[in-house]
MARTORDREN-710037 format. One record per residue (C-alpha): residue in three letters; z, x, y; chain. Coordinates in pm, 1 decimal. Layout:
BEGIN
<ALA <Z X Y> A>,
...
END
This chain:
BEGIN
<UNK <75.2 -604.0 109.1> A>,
<UNK <392.9 -468.5 193.2> A>,
<UNK <630.1 -763.5 160.2> A>,
<UNK <985.1 -836.8 79.5> A>,
<UNK <893.8 -833.7 -281.5> A>,
<UNK <616.9 -568.1 -296.7> A>,
<UNK <701.9 -212.7 -202.9> A>,
<UNK <401.1 -0.7 -83.7> A>,
<UNK <372.9 302.1 -301.3> A>,
<UNK <363.5 488.3 52.1> A>,
<UNK <729.8 481.2 -6.7> A>,
<UNK <719.7 651.2 -338.5> A>,
<UNK <418.0 873.6 -317.6> A>,
<UNK <114.9 974.6 -135.3> A>,
<UNK <-84.5 702.5 -284.7> A>,
<UNK <-397.6 517.1 -196.7> A>,
<UNK <-488.7 372.1 131.8> A>,
<UNK <-654.9 44.8 115.7> A>,
<UNK <-522.8 12.8 458.0> A>,
<UNK <-291.9 -302.8 386.5> A>,
<UNK <-361.5 -302.9 76.4> A>,
<UNK <-54.4 -452.1 277.7> A>,
<UNK <-69.5 -326.4 71.5> A>,
<UNK <83.1 -318.0 229.4> A>,
<UNK <-88.1 -164.0 -26.2> A>,
<UNK <-107.5 -269.3 -7.9> A>,
<UNK <-239.3 -316.5 -78.6> A>,
<UNK <-189.9 -242.8 -44.5> A>,
<UNK <-296.7 -381.4 -150.9> A>,
<UNK <-430.7 -147.3 -123.6> A>,
<UNK <-367.6 -99.1 -299.0> A>,
<UNK <-681.1 344.9 -173.8> A>,
<UNK <-679.0 670.2 -35.8> A>,
<UNK <-377.9 823.7 157.4> A>,
<UNK <-449.2 845.3 522.1> A>,
<UNK <-433.0 1221.6 540.7> A>,
<UNK <-713.7 1483.5 512.9> A>,
<UNK <-1000.4 1649.2 696.9> A>,
<UNK <-1365.3 1665.8 669.5> A>,
<UNK <-1370.8 2030.3 704.1> A>,
<UNK <-1491.4 2267.9 458.0> A>,
<UNK <-1520.6 2617.4 645.0> A>,
<UNK <-1372.2 2940.3 660.9> A>,
<UNK <-1200.4 3024.5 995.8> A>,
<UNK <-1481.0 3268.2 1051.6> A>,
<UNK <-1725.8 3017.9 1021.3> A>,
<UNK <-1520.6 2756.0 1222.0> A>,
<UNK <-1732.5 2816.3 1533.5> A>,
<UNK <-2051.6 2738.0 1379.0> A>,
<UNK <-1913.4 2395.2 1240.4> A>,
<UNK <-1766.7 2257.6 1562.7> A>,
<UNK <-1769.3 1900.9 1434.6> A>,
<UNK <-1518.1 2004.3 1156.0> A>,
<UNK <-1160.5 2084.3 1128.3> A>,
<UNK <-1112.9 2447.2 1008.3> A>,
<UNK <-933.9 2527.4 685.8> A>,
<UNK <-847.9 2898.2 605.3> A>,
<UNK <-978.3 3065.5 308.8> A>,
<UNK <-1195.0 3332.4 226.6> A>,
<UNK <-1284.6 3258.7 -117.6> A>,
<UNK <-1604.7 3052.4 -140.6> A>,
<UNK <-1519.2 2899.4 -483.5> A>,
<UNK <-1171.5 2777.7 -346.8> A>,
<UNK <-1335.3 2634.5 -49.3> A>,
<UNK <-1570.6 2457.8 -265.1> A>,
<UNK <-1295.1 2312.0 -489.1> A>,
<UNK <-1101.9 2196.8 -172.2> A>,
<UNK <-1431.3 2006.7 -53.9> A>,
<UNK <-1476.4 1847.3 -372.0> A>,
<UNK <-1108.4 1747.8 -364.9> A>,
<UNK <-1113.5 1649.2 -11.3> A>,
<UNK <-1407.3 1405.8 -92.2> A>,
<UNK <-1223.5 1260.2 -385.0> A>,
<UNK <-904.5 1212.9 -209.8> A>,
<UNK <-1056.7 1044.5 101.4> A>,
<UNK <-1222.6 818.1 -138.6> A>,
<UNK <-918.4 725.7 -316.7> A>,
<UNK <-960.0 944.4 -617.9> A>,
<UNK <-606.2 1105.1 -593.3> A>,
<UNK <-571.9 1213.3 -946.7> A>,
<UNK <-912.0 1372.5 -940.9> A>,
<UNK <-848.1 1520.3 -606.3> A>,
<UNK <-519.5 1669.3 -707.3> A>,
<UNK <-714.3 1879.4 -985.6> A>,
<UNK <-936.8 2011.6 -739.5> A>,
<UNK <-657.7 2111.3 -495.2> A>,
<UNK <-489.9 2281.4 -780.1> A>,
<UNK <-808.9 2473.5 -888.1> A>,
<UNK <-850.2 2588.9 -502.7> A>,
<UNK <-484.7 2713.5 -492.7> A>,
<UNK <-545.5 2891.4 -808.0> A>,
<UNK <-836.4 3058.4 -675.8> A>,
<UNK <-670.2 3156.1 -356.0> A>,
<UNK <-290.7 3174.1 -359.8> A>,
<UNK <-266.1 3172.8 14.1> A>,
<UNK <-493.2 2867.9 84.4> A>,
<UNK <-237.3 2662.9 292.7> A>,
<UNK <-454.8 2342.8 337.6> A>,
<UNK <-520.0 2330.0 -26.2> A>,
<UNK <-134.9 2354.7 -98.2> A>,
<UNK <-65.8 2082.6 152.9> A>,
<UNK <-348.4 1847.0 13.6> A>,
<UNK <-205.3 1903.8 -337.1> A>,
<UNK <125.3 1778.7 -221.6> A>,
<UNK <-37.1 1480.4 -45.5> A>,
<UNK <-206.6 1381.4 -369.3> A>,
<UNK <102.7 1430.5 -595.5> A>,
<UNK <370.0 1142.0 -590.6> A>,
<UNK <735.0 1159.1 -539.0> A>,
<UNK <971.4 1436.4 -425.7> A>,
<UNK <765.4 1685.0 -582.0> A>,
<UNK <450.2 1610.4 -350.4> A>,
<UNK <685.5 1585.6 -50.3> A>,
<UNK <814.6 1965.1 -125.8> A>,
<UNK <470.5 2078.7 -152.9> A>,
<UNK <369.1 1960.4 179.5> A>,
<UNK <670.7 2082.6 338.4> A>,
<UNK <639.6 2435.8 192.4> A>,
<UNK <289.2 2437.2 299.3> A>,
<UNK <363.7 2329.6 667.4> A>,
<UNK <630.8 2616.7 672.8> A>,
<UNK <341.4 2865.2 588.9> A>,
<UNK <124.5 2731.5 860.1> A>,
<UNK <240.2 2898.7 1172.7> A>,
<UNK <-65.4 3153.6 1208.0> A>,
<UNK <-319.1 2913.6 1130.2> A>,
<UNK <-562.9 2757.7 1397.2> A>,
<UNK <-396.2 2471.8 1580.8> A>,
<UNK <-627.5 2208.0 1463.1> A>,
<UNK <-560.8 2303.1 1083.7> A>,
<UNK <-172.7 2323.3 1169.7> A>,
<UNK <-161.5 1983.4 1329.3> A>,
<UNK <-354.3 1841.7 1055.6> A>,
<UNK <-105.3 1960.7 801.1> A>,
<UNK <189.3 1823.5 1021.0> A>,
<UNK <3.2 1496.5 1025.2> A>,
<UNK <-29.2 1502.0 655.5> A>,
<UNK <339.5 1543.8 605.5> A>,
<UNK <409.8 1270.4 872.8> A>,
<UNK <204.4 1029.4 655.8> A>,
<UNK <357.9 1132.1 326.1> A>,
<UNK <711.1 1077.2 483.6> A>,
<UNK <609.9 737.3 605.1> A>,
<UNK <699.8 866.2 975.6> A>,
<UNK <417.8 667.5 1130.9> A>,
<UNK <534.8 703.3 1486.1> A>,
<UNK <518.6 1073.8 1440.0> A>,
<UNK <188.3 1022.8 1268.0> A>,
<UNK <46.7 844.6 1589.4> A>,
<UNK <155.1 1145.3 1796.8> A>,
<UNK <-8.3 1390.3 1573.9> A>,
<UNK <-319.7 1185.2 1500.5> A>,
<UNK <-377.2 1167.8 1894.6> A>,
<UNK <-324.6 1541.4 1934.8> A>,
<UNK <-570.6 1621.8 1643.9> A>,
<UNK <-836.7 1440.0 1841.4> A>,
<UNK <-762.9 1646.1 2129.6> A>,
<UNK <-760.9 1970.7 1955.8> A>,
<UNK <-1048.4 1890.6 1741.3> A>,
<UNK <-1224.7 1654.7 1970.7> A>,
<UNK <-1551.3 1668.7 1793.9> A>,
<UNK <-1426.9 1626.9 1436.1> A>,
<UNK <-1494.8 1277.7 1279.3> A>,
<UNK <-1209.0 1288.6 1049.0> A>,
<UNK <-958.5 1346.4 1332.7> A>,
<UNK <-1060.5 1021.4 1482.6> A>,
<UNK <-1024.8 841.0 1132.3> A>,
<UNK <-673.2 976.1 1075.4> A>,
<UNK <-573.3 884.7 1436.7> A>,
<UNK <-726.5 523.2 1365.7> A>,
<UNK <-519.0 503.2 1039.1> A>,
<UNK <-199.7 596.5 1222.2> A>,
<UNK <-260.6 325.8 1471.1> A>,
<UNK <-322.0 69.9 1219.0> A>,
<UNK <25.0 135.7 1067.4> A>,
<UNK <149.3 3.9 1397.8> A>,
<UNK <-103.8 -295.9 1375.4> A>,
<UNK <-274.4 -144.2 1699.9> A>,
<UNK <-601.0 -268.2 1563.4> A>,
<UNK <-795.9 -284.7 1858.4> A>,
<UNK <-721.5 91.7 1952.8> A>,
<UNK <-772.5 172.1 1584.4> A>,
<UNK <-1129.1 34.5 1581.4> A>,
<UNK <-1218.4 255.3 1877.9> A>,
<UNK <-1104.2 554.0 1681.3> A>,
<UNK <-1300.1 440.9 1376.9> A>,
<UNK <-1621.9 383.1 1554.8> A>,
<UNK <-1570.0 722.4 1735.3> A>,
<UNK <-1543.5 881.7 1385.5> A>,
<UNK <-1868.5 697.7 1283.3> A>,
<UNK <-2056.9 825.7 1584.4> A>,
<UNK <-1941.0 1182.6 1511.1> A>,
<UNK <-2068.7 1171.0 1145.3> A>,
<UNK <-2327.8 912.6 1095.9> A>,
<UNK <-2359.2 1003.0 733.0> A>,
<UNK <-2010.4 911.1 635.8> A>,
<UNK <-1912.3 561.3 509.8> A>,
<UNK <-1539.4 596.1 542.9> A>,
<UNK <-1518.7 479.0 912.8> A>,
<UNK <-1690.8 157.9 812.6> A>,
<UNK <-1433.4 130.1 543.6> A>,
<UNK <-1160.2 143.5 783.3> A>,
<UNK <-1326.5 -61.7 1023.2> A>,
<UNK <-1382.1 -328.6 776.2> A>,
<UNK <-1002.8 -327.3 654.8> A>,
<UNK <-909.8 -396.0 996.9> A>,
<UNK <-1149.1 -679.7 1024.8> A>,
<UNK <-1046.5 -817.8 679.7> A>,
<UNK <-686.5 -818.5 777.5> A>,
<UNK <-756.6 -1001.4 1087.5> A>,
<UNK <-962.3 -1283.5 934.3> A>,
<UNK <-1298.2 -1152.0 1028.6> A>,
<UNK <-1424.3 -1171.6 673.2> A>,
<UNK <-1797.3 -1184.2 747.4> A>,
<UNK <-1789.1 -875.6 982.1> A>,
<UNK <-1577.5 -695.3 712.1> A>,
<UNK <-1828.7 -762.7 437.4> A>,
<UNK <-2113.0 -632.9 660.0> A>,
<UNK <-1917.3 -293.8 713.1> A>,
<UNK <-1820.5 -269.8 356.0> A>,
<UNK <-2170.4 -295.2 260.9> A>,
<UNK <-2258.1 -11.4 503.9> A>,
<UNK <-2011.6 178.1 324.1> A>,
<UNK <-2191.8 103.0 -2.6> A>,
<UNK <-2526.4 214.0 165.7> A>,
<UNK <-2408.5 519.9 293.5> A>,
<UNK <-2219.4 596.8 -39.6> A>,
<UNK <-2428.7 427.9 -323.5> A>,
<UNK <-2272.1 638.4 -592.3> A>,
<UNK <-1906.5 596.5 -470.2> A>,
<UNK <-1665.0 371.1 -668.3> A>,
<UNK <-1442.0 305.7 -366.7> A>,
<UNK <-1713.5 166.5 -165.3> A>,
<UNK <-1787.7 -119.1 -429.4> A>,
<UNK <-1410.4 -168.8 -469.0> A>,
<UNK <-1365.2 -220.1 -113.8> A>,
<UNK <-1656.4 -465.7 -88.4> A>,
<UNK <-1498.0 -636.3 -376.8> A>,
<UNK <-1190.3 -683.7 -214.6> A>,
<UNK <-1361.6 -843.8 84.1> A>,
<UNK <-1548.6 -1094.4 -147.6> A>,
<UNK <-1208.8 -1171.4 -326.6> A>,
<UNK <-1055.3 -1265.6 35.6> A>,
<UNK <-1340.0 -1489.4 92.2> A>,
<UNK <-1286.2 -1669.1 -245.9> A>,
<UNK <-1602.9 -1546.7 -401.0> A>,
<UNK <-1446.2 -1470.6 -726.5> A>,
<UNK <-1725.6 -1408.0 -939.5> A>,
<UNK <-1894.8 -1172.1 -675.2> A>,
<UNK <-1580.9 -997.0 -648.9> A>,
<UNK <-1535.7 -943.8 -1014.1> A>,
<UNK <-1892.2 -811.5 -1038.9> A>,
<UNK <-1830.4 -556.3 -751.7> A>,
<UNK <-1506.8 -433.0 -921.8> A>,
<UNK <-1674.0 -377.8 -1240.3> A>,
<UNK <-1947.7 -177.2 -1053.8> A>,
<UNK <-1672.7 42.5 -913.2> A>,
<UNK <-1565.2 103.7 -1274.2> A>,
<UNK <-1904.0 172.9 -1410.8> A>,
<UNK <-1961.7 422.6 -1133.9> A>,
<UNK <-1634.1 599.6 -1222.7> A>,
<UNK <-1430.3 490.6 -1517.3> A>,
<UNK <-1144.1 709.3 -1387.5> A>,
<UNK <-1117.4 497.7 -1058.8> A>,
<UNK <-818.3 306.4 -1193.4> A>,
<UNK <-744.9 112.9 -879.6> A>,
<UNK <-1047.4 -105.3 -957.3> A>,
<UNK <-869.5 -233.6 -1243.6> A>,
<UNK <-586.3 -362.3 -1000.8> A>,
<UNK <-854.4 -557.8 -811.4> A>,
<UNK <-1014.3 -665.5 -1123.1> A>,
<UNK <-697.6 -812.5 -1274.9> A>,
<UNK <-594.9 -983.6 -957.8> A>,
<UNK <-950.3 -1152.3 -903.4> A>,
<UNK <-901.8 -1262.9 -1258.3> A>,
<UNK <-549.2 -1419.0 -1189.4> A>,
<UNK <-686.7 -1619.4 -904.9> A>,
<UNK <-956.0 -1741.8 -1147.5> A>,
<UNK <-701.2 -1853.2 -1395.7> A>,
<UNK <-813.3 -1587.4 -1656.0> A>,
<UNK <-477.7 -1461.9 -1775.8> A>,
<UNK <-592.4 -1292.6 -2076.6> A>,
<UNK <-868.5 -1095.0 -1874.3> A>,
<UNK <-604.9 -1021.3 -1587.2> A>,
<UNK <-359.4 -862.8 -1816.8> A>,
<UNK <-635.4 -658.5 -2001.4> A>,
<UNK <-727.7 -520.5 -1680.7> A>,
<UNK <-389.5 -450.3 -1563.1> A>,
<UNK <-299.3 -281.1 -1906.0> A>,
<UNK <-601.2 -51.0 -1873.5> A>,
<UNK <-462.4 73.7 -1540.7> A>,
<UNK <-123.6 139.3 -1675.3> A>,
<UNK <-229.9 304.7 -1995.6> A>,
<UNK <-473.9 539.9 -1836.9> A>,
<UNK <-283.5 636.8 -1501.3> A>,
<UNK <-152.9 985.8 -1529.3> A>,
<UNK <133.5 931.7 -1290.3> A>,
<UNK <413.2 686.3 -1243.3> A>,
<UNK <287.0 554.1 -898.3> A>,
<UNK <-37.9 430.6 -1078.3> A>,
<UNK <159.7 287.9 -1377.5> A>,
<UNK <402.8 124.7 -1132.7> A>,
<UNK <118.5 -71.4 -950.5> A>,
<UNK <-0.5 -191.4 -1301.9> A>,
<UNK <355.0 -286.8 -1412.3> A>,
<UNK <417.6 -483.8 -1090.2> A>,
<UNK <85.0 -675.7 -1129.2> A>,
<UNK <170.9 -750.9 -1462.3> A>,
<UNK <545.1 -879.7 -1365.5> A>,
<UNK <445.0 -1099.8 -1084.3> A>,
<UNK <163.2 -1236.8 -1295.7> A>,
<UNK <407.3 -1331.9 -1559.8> A>,
<UNK <659.5 -1480.6 -1292.7> A>,
<UNK <354.8 -1692.6 -1167.4> A>,
<UNK <272.9 -1790.4 -1502.9> A>,
<UNK <631.8 -1927.5 -1549.1> A>,
<UNK <728.9 -1650.3 -1817.5> A>,
<UNK <1026.8 -1496.2 -1650.4> A>,
<UNK <1156.9 -1368.2 -2003.3> A>,
<UNK <819.8 -1186.9 -2044.2> A>,
<UNK <846.6 -1037.8 -1703.7> A>,
<UNK <1203.5 -902.4 -1781.4> A>,
<UNK <1070.2 -718.8 -2102.4> A>,
<UNK <774.0 -579.4 -1880.4> A>,
<UNK <1047.2 -450.4 -1630.7> A>,
<UNK <1238.7 -294.0 -1942.8> A>,
<UNK <906.6 -116.6 -2018.5> A>,
<UNK <862.0 -8.0 -1661.1> A>,
<UNK <1203.1 140.9 -1641.3> A>,
<UNK <1139.0 338.0 -1978.0> A>,
<UNK <818.3 492.0 -1802.0> A>,
<UNK <1026.3 569.0 -1493.7> A>,
<UNK <1287.7 745.1 -1700.2> A>,
<UNK <1017.2 974.9 -1820.5> A>,
<UNK <898.3 1050.8 -1495.6> A>,
<UNK <1230.4 1116.0 -1352.3> A>,
<UNK <1112.1 978.9 -1006.4> A>,
<UNK <1387.6 852.1 -820.8> A>,
<UNK <1186.4 647.5 -576.3> A>,
<UNK <968.3 484.4 -857.1> A>,
<UNK <1307.5 386.5 -1030.7> A>,
<UNK <1426.1 218.7 -683.6> A>,
<UNK <1112.2 32.5 -650.9> A>,
<UNK <1118.9 -75.5 -1012.5> A>,
<UNK <1488.1 -204.2 -984.6> A>,
<UNK <1402.2 -379.1 -631.2> A>,
<UNK <1124.9 -557.5 -815.1> A>,
<UNK <1381.2 -643.3 -1091.8> A>,
<UNK <1608.3 -798.9 -842.8> A>,
<UNK <1332.7 -988.2 -653.5> A>,
<UNK <1239.9 -1140.8 -976.4> A>,
<UNK <1587.1 -1257.9 -1036.8> A>,
<UNK <1609.5 -1406.2 -687.2> A>,
<UNK <1266.5 -1584.9 -715.7> A>,
<UNK <1369.7 -1752.4 -1067.1> A>,
<UNK <1669.7 -1895.9 -934.9> A>,
<UNK <1929.5 -1630.6 -1061.0> A>,
<UNK <2021.7 -1497.2 -714.0> A>,
<UNK <2372.0 -1406.7 -810.4> A>,
<UNK <2191.9 -1167.7 -1079.3> A>,
<UNK <1962.9 -1042.5 -814.5> A>,
<UNK <2261.0 -961.8 -588.2> A>,
<UNK <2430.4 -763.0 -864.5> A>,
<UNK <2116.0 -580.7 -927.9> A>,
<UNK <2090.2 -477.6 -543.7> A>,
<UNK <2443.7 -359.9 -534.4> A>,
<UNK <2349.4 -66.9 -765.8> A>,
<UNK <2089.7 70.7 -532.1> A>,
<UNK <2259.2 150.2 -204.5> A>,
<UNK <2414.2 467.6 -317.4> A>,
<UNK <2108.2 568.4 -507.0> A>,
<UNK <1893.6 548.2 -219.4> A>,
<UNK <2137.9 739.6 7.5> A>,
<UNK <2151.4 1026.8 -251.4> A>,
<UNK <1767.4 1058.5 -297.3> A>,
<UNK <1573.0 1360.7 -179.2> A>,
<UNK <1353.2 1188.5 53.3> A>,
<UNK <1286.2 1196.9 417.0> A>,
<UNK <1480.6 957.9 646.4> A>,
<UNK <1203.4 713.0 710.2> A>,
<UNK <1141.7 659.1 343.1> A>,
<UNK <1508.4 581.2 283.1> A>,
<UNK <1523.6 346.8 596.7> A>,
<UNK <1212.4 156.8 439.0> A>,
<UNK <1393.3 132.9 106.3> A>,
<UNK <1726.4 19.1 239.8> A>,
<UNK <1536.8 -248.3 460.4> A>,
<UNK <1382.4 -402.3 155.0> A>,
<UNK <1727.6 -382.9 -22.8> A>,
<UNK <1895.3 -554.4 269.7> A>,
<UNK <1625.0 -829.7 314.6> A>,
<UNK <1623.1 -896.1 -65.2> A>,
<UNK <2000.9 -959.0 -24.1> A>,
<UNK <1958.6 -1185.4 266.7> A>,
<UNK <1712.0 -1405.0 78.5> A>,
<UNK <1964.7 -1424.4 -204.6> A>,
<UNK <2259.1 -1511.0 18.9> A>,
<UNK <2059.0 -1756.2 217.6> A>,
<UNK <1966.3 -1952.4 -107.6> A>,
<UNK <2329.2 -1932.3 -235.4> A>,
<UNK <2456.3 -2070.2 113.4> A>,
<UNK <2657.3 -1758.9 198.1> A>,
<UNK <2647.0 -1760.3 565.1> A>,
<UNK <2895.9 -1481.3 631.5> A>,
<UNK <2736.8 -1230.2 391.3> A>,
<UNK <2384.7 -1315.6 519.8> A>,
<UNK <2497.8 -1246.3 873.1> A>,
<UNK <2621.5 -905.3 750.4> A>,
<UNK <2309.7 -841.9 581.1> A>,
<UNK <2108.9 -927.9 900.4> A>,
<UNK <2330.9 -693.4 1117.4> A>,
<UNK <2273.9 -420.6 850.9> A>,
<UNK <1885.6 -489.7 888.5> A>,
<UNK <1904.4 -483.6 1263.0> A>,
<UNK <2077.3 -174.9 1264.3> A>,
<UNK <1806.7 -17.4 1030.2> A>,
<UNK <1483.5 -163.6 1217.7> A>,
<UNK <1593.9 -275.1 1553.2> A>,
<UNK <1417.9 3.0 1720.3> A>,
<UNK <1130.7 29.8 1496.1> A>,
<UNK <782.0 16.0 1619.6> A>,
<UNK <644.9 -3.5 1249.8> A>,
<UNK <457.1 -336.9 1214.3> A>,
<UNK <575.9 -391.4 876.2> A>,
<UNK <937.3 -313.4 954.3> A>,
<UNK <924.4 -543.6 1252.7> A>,
<UNK <793.9 -816.9 1007.9> A>,
<UNK <1086.9 -741.2 767.3> A>,
<UNK <1328.4 -783.0 1052.1> A>,
<UNK <1168.8 -1128.6 1137.3> A>,
<UNK <1190.7 -1230.1 777.7> A>,
<UNK <1548.2 -1115.8 767.8> A>,
<UNK <1604.1 -1305.4 1090.4> A>,
<UNK <1457.1 -1617.4 959.0> A>,
<UNK <1643.1 -1621.0 631.2> A>,
<UNK <1987.0 -1584.6 812.7> A>,
<UNK <1905.3 -1886.0 1016.2> A>,
<UNK <1828.9 -2074.7 710.3> A>,
<UNK <2163.5 -1978.0 548.3> A>,
<UNK <2310.1 -2139.1 875.8> A>,
<UNK <2117.2 -2463.3 842.5> A>,
<UNK <1919.5 -2384.3 1147.4> A>,
<UNK <1572.0 -2454.2 1005.6> A>,
<UNK <1393.2 -2444.9 1375.4> A>,
<UNK <1534.1 -2107.9 1459.9> A>,
<UNK <1411.5 -1993.9 1097.6> A>,
<UNK <1054.9 -2133.3 1183.6> A>,
<UNK <1045.0 -1936.6 1496.5> A>,
<UNK <1163.3 -1625.4 1363.2> A>,
<UNK <949.0 -1623.2 1060.3> A>,
<UNK <647.7 -1660.2 1306.0> A>,
<UNK <688.7 -1295.6 1374.4> A>,
<UNK <640.5 -1168.5 1022.2> A>,
<UNK <385.6 -913.0 941.8> A>,
<UNK <33.1 -1038.5 950.7> A>,
<UNK <-33.1 -963.4 573.7> A>,
<UNK <315.7 -1116.2 434.4> A>,
<UNK <194.5 -1408.1 242.3> A>,
<UNK <552.9 -1436.0 91.0> A>,
<UNK <680.7 -1472.2 462.8> A>,
<UNK <424.5 -1751.9 498.5> A>,
<UNK <541.5 -1928.2 213.6> A>,
<UNK <890.0 -1906.0 343.3> A>,
<UNK <787.3 -2026.3 681.9> A>,
<UNK <632.1 -2331.0 517.8> A>,
<UNK <971.0 -2405.7 346.0> A>,
<UNK <1153.6 -2392.9 696.9> A>,
<UNK <905.7 -2613.1 856.6> A>,
<UNK <959.8 -2870.9 592.9> A>,
<UNK <1343.6 -2855.5 661.9> A>,
<UNK <1298.3 -2886.1 1024.5> A>,
<UNK <1095.9 -3196.9 985.9> A>,
<UNK <766.1 -3059.5 1082.5> A>,
<UNK <565.4 -3164.4 787.9> A>,
<UNK <232.0 -3127.6 981.1> A>,
<UNK <305.3 -2768.9 1045.2> A>,
<UNK <420.2 -2712.9 688.3> A>,
<UNK <98.3 -2863.9 547.4> A>,
<UNK <-107.5 -2632.4 792.6> A>,
<UNK <75.2 -2324.6 684.2> A>,
<UNK <41.3 -2408.6 329.4> A>,
<UNK <-341.3 -2464.3 374.3> A>,
<UNK <-384.6 -2117.9 535.7> A>,
<UNK <-194.0 -1980.6 238.5> A>,
<UNK <-427.6 -2158.5 -1.4> A>,
<UNK <-727.6 -2016.5 162.3> A>,
<UNK <-583.4 -1664.8 125.3> A>,
<UNK <-676.7 -1460.7 -164.1> A>,
<UNK <-512.7 -1127.4 -94.5> A>,
<UNK <-533.4 -815.8 -331.6> A>,
<UNK <-165.8 -791.5 -397.8> A>,
<UNK <50.0 -954.8 -690.1> A>,
<UNK <313.2 -1098.6 -454.6> A>,
<UNK <65.4 -1258.6 -244.7> A>,
<UNK <-89.8 -1400.1 -565.8> A>,
<UNK <268.2 -1525.7 -661.3> A>,
<UNK <287.5 -1711.9 -320.0> A>,
<UNK <-53.2 -1859.2 -343.5> A>,
<UNK <34.7 -1997.9 -681.8> A>,
<UNK <306.3 -2192.8 -541.9> A>,
<UNK <75.9 -2376.1 -311.7> A>,
<UNK <-254.7 -2381.1 -497.8> A>,
<UNK <-388.9 -2709.1 -556.8> A>,
<UNK <-338.1 -2853.3 -917.2> A>,
<UNK <-439.3 -2749.5 -1176.4> A>,
<UNK <-254.5 -2410.7 -1057.9> A>,
<UNK <-338.3 -2103.6 -1262.3> A>,
<UNK <32.9 -2082.9 -1355.9> A>,
<UNK <-10.4 -2390.6 -1577.5> A>,
<UNK <-296.8 -2292.5 -1783.3> A>,
<UNK <-251.0 -1992.2 -2002.7> A>,
<UNK <0.1 -1832.2 -2228.0> A>,
<UNK <190.6 -1519.3 -2103.3> A>,
<UNK <126.7 -1184.6 -2257.8> A>,
<UNK <393.5 -1020.3 -2466.3> A>,
<UNK <604.0 -746.3 -2337.8> A>,
<UNK <505.9 -511.7 -2608.5> A>,
<UNK <136.7 -547.4 -2515.0> A>,
<UNK <80.9 -732.0 -2191.5> A>,
<UNK <-290.6 -720.6 -2254.6> A>,
<UNK <-275.7 -982.4 -2513.3> A>,
END
């Protein structure tokens, strides 16, 4: 779900996994546990007796139990509940370094990054496996996936018998779209801990995101069997059902997730998007509103606001979307989270560009470069945000026919991403190259470039269909649009792209937009 128009919350916080939730976030989708953590609950003294686990260091039994509960919540996408348990663990044992790090991993923004950095600085005397794990947590939170792959591999060497070590290594590989290698790691994780459903969750997302929907559903069902009371298991299964176009079944599974745990707010995101695809605007905005109102942190509120905004744009109500963006800005101001503010502003610019106000979008983007430079954030996060900024500029300049400016933006994007091994960043560079070609009127070159976009970038697929039309390849354009019509990804921008090609009557024509004051109505 990490597209030109959707910024994964991994840029702003240690958010939820839903690997490619493209979400990004992305979904995503998500959408969604941060790919960090261990399955270890033991003291160092007990580590030899529990060889299958990565040790964590504490002599306080109550602190260890709180860590265990928090860790379980965290890996199953309950970041807010996990954070409470990690805080409890550190309150019981002020020297519990792993609990400090995981509290940081479940805290959004600069505050969370600082907590992780402080914990890593205290980790020198810890056992090697525990120390490597904390460094891995920091790499993920910083969006330094190249380092995460390196550390993940090392973790599987120093904690070869630990299921979670292989799970985390697989997640790092997934960030680089090395899905075959990731599947090997996930299968090894499942072998080492046959009672855990999480490896099946990750296997299934790899399958779901490569079009193997039946295999994905089977593995998600295995997750639900191994974790019958886990809301995230139902949520994941629901996502696969949505991708298969089984809207009613997906809605039922998302509702079951909420019934199992009303605090599992990510399920409202999936429920709302399912209703968007069904054309149930009122129901969709009601679900998004519940997520927004109940989320205690700006990252969760941001997902809900983004869903509402792109739903309103798809509905043909840009004025309502603008009011929702104003409300989002107000929440960001309360949070004082710089990265959240940048993401909200990037979304505002994207909306302007997609509603034929490209010049306005460029003016908005012009305010962001200096803000990103001054942010207190790791370099990989700043690079990611800058790359979204540049590619947004390229889209606007391409549509305005500004060839020279488009070339400059492409050069800036190439400088940022030219050596990146991150699959999403490679995809962004392909999108930038395609948009620059369109600005020059070279539709065929644009088609070739856009073929290199990230697998989960439905917005790029929409742009490629436009380029194929301009190149005279009507058959290819029709095939690309047909593929997009069959995609029902759990991502608001994917829905927006889908709504542009959905067969009549498109959902965007069927219902009134919610008001900005109360998007649930």
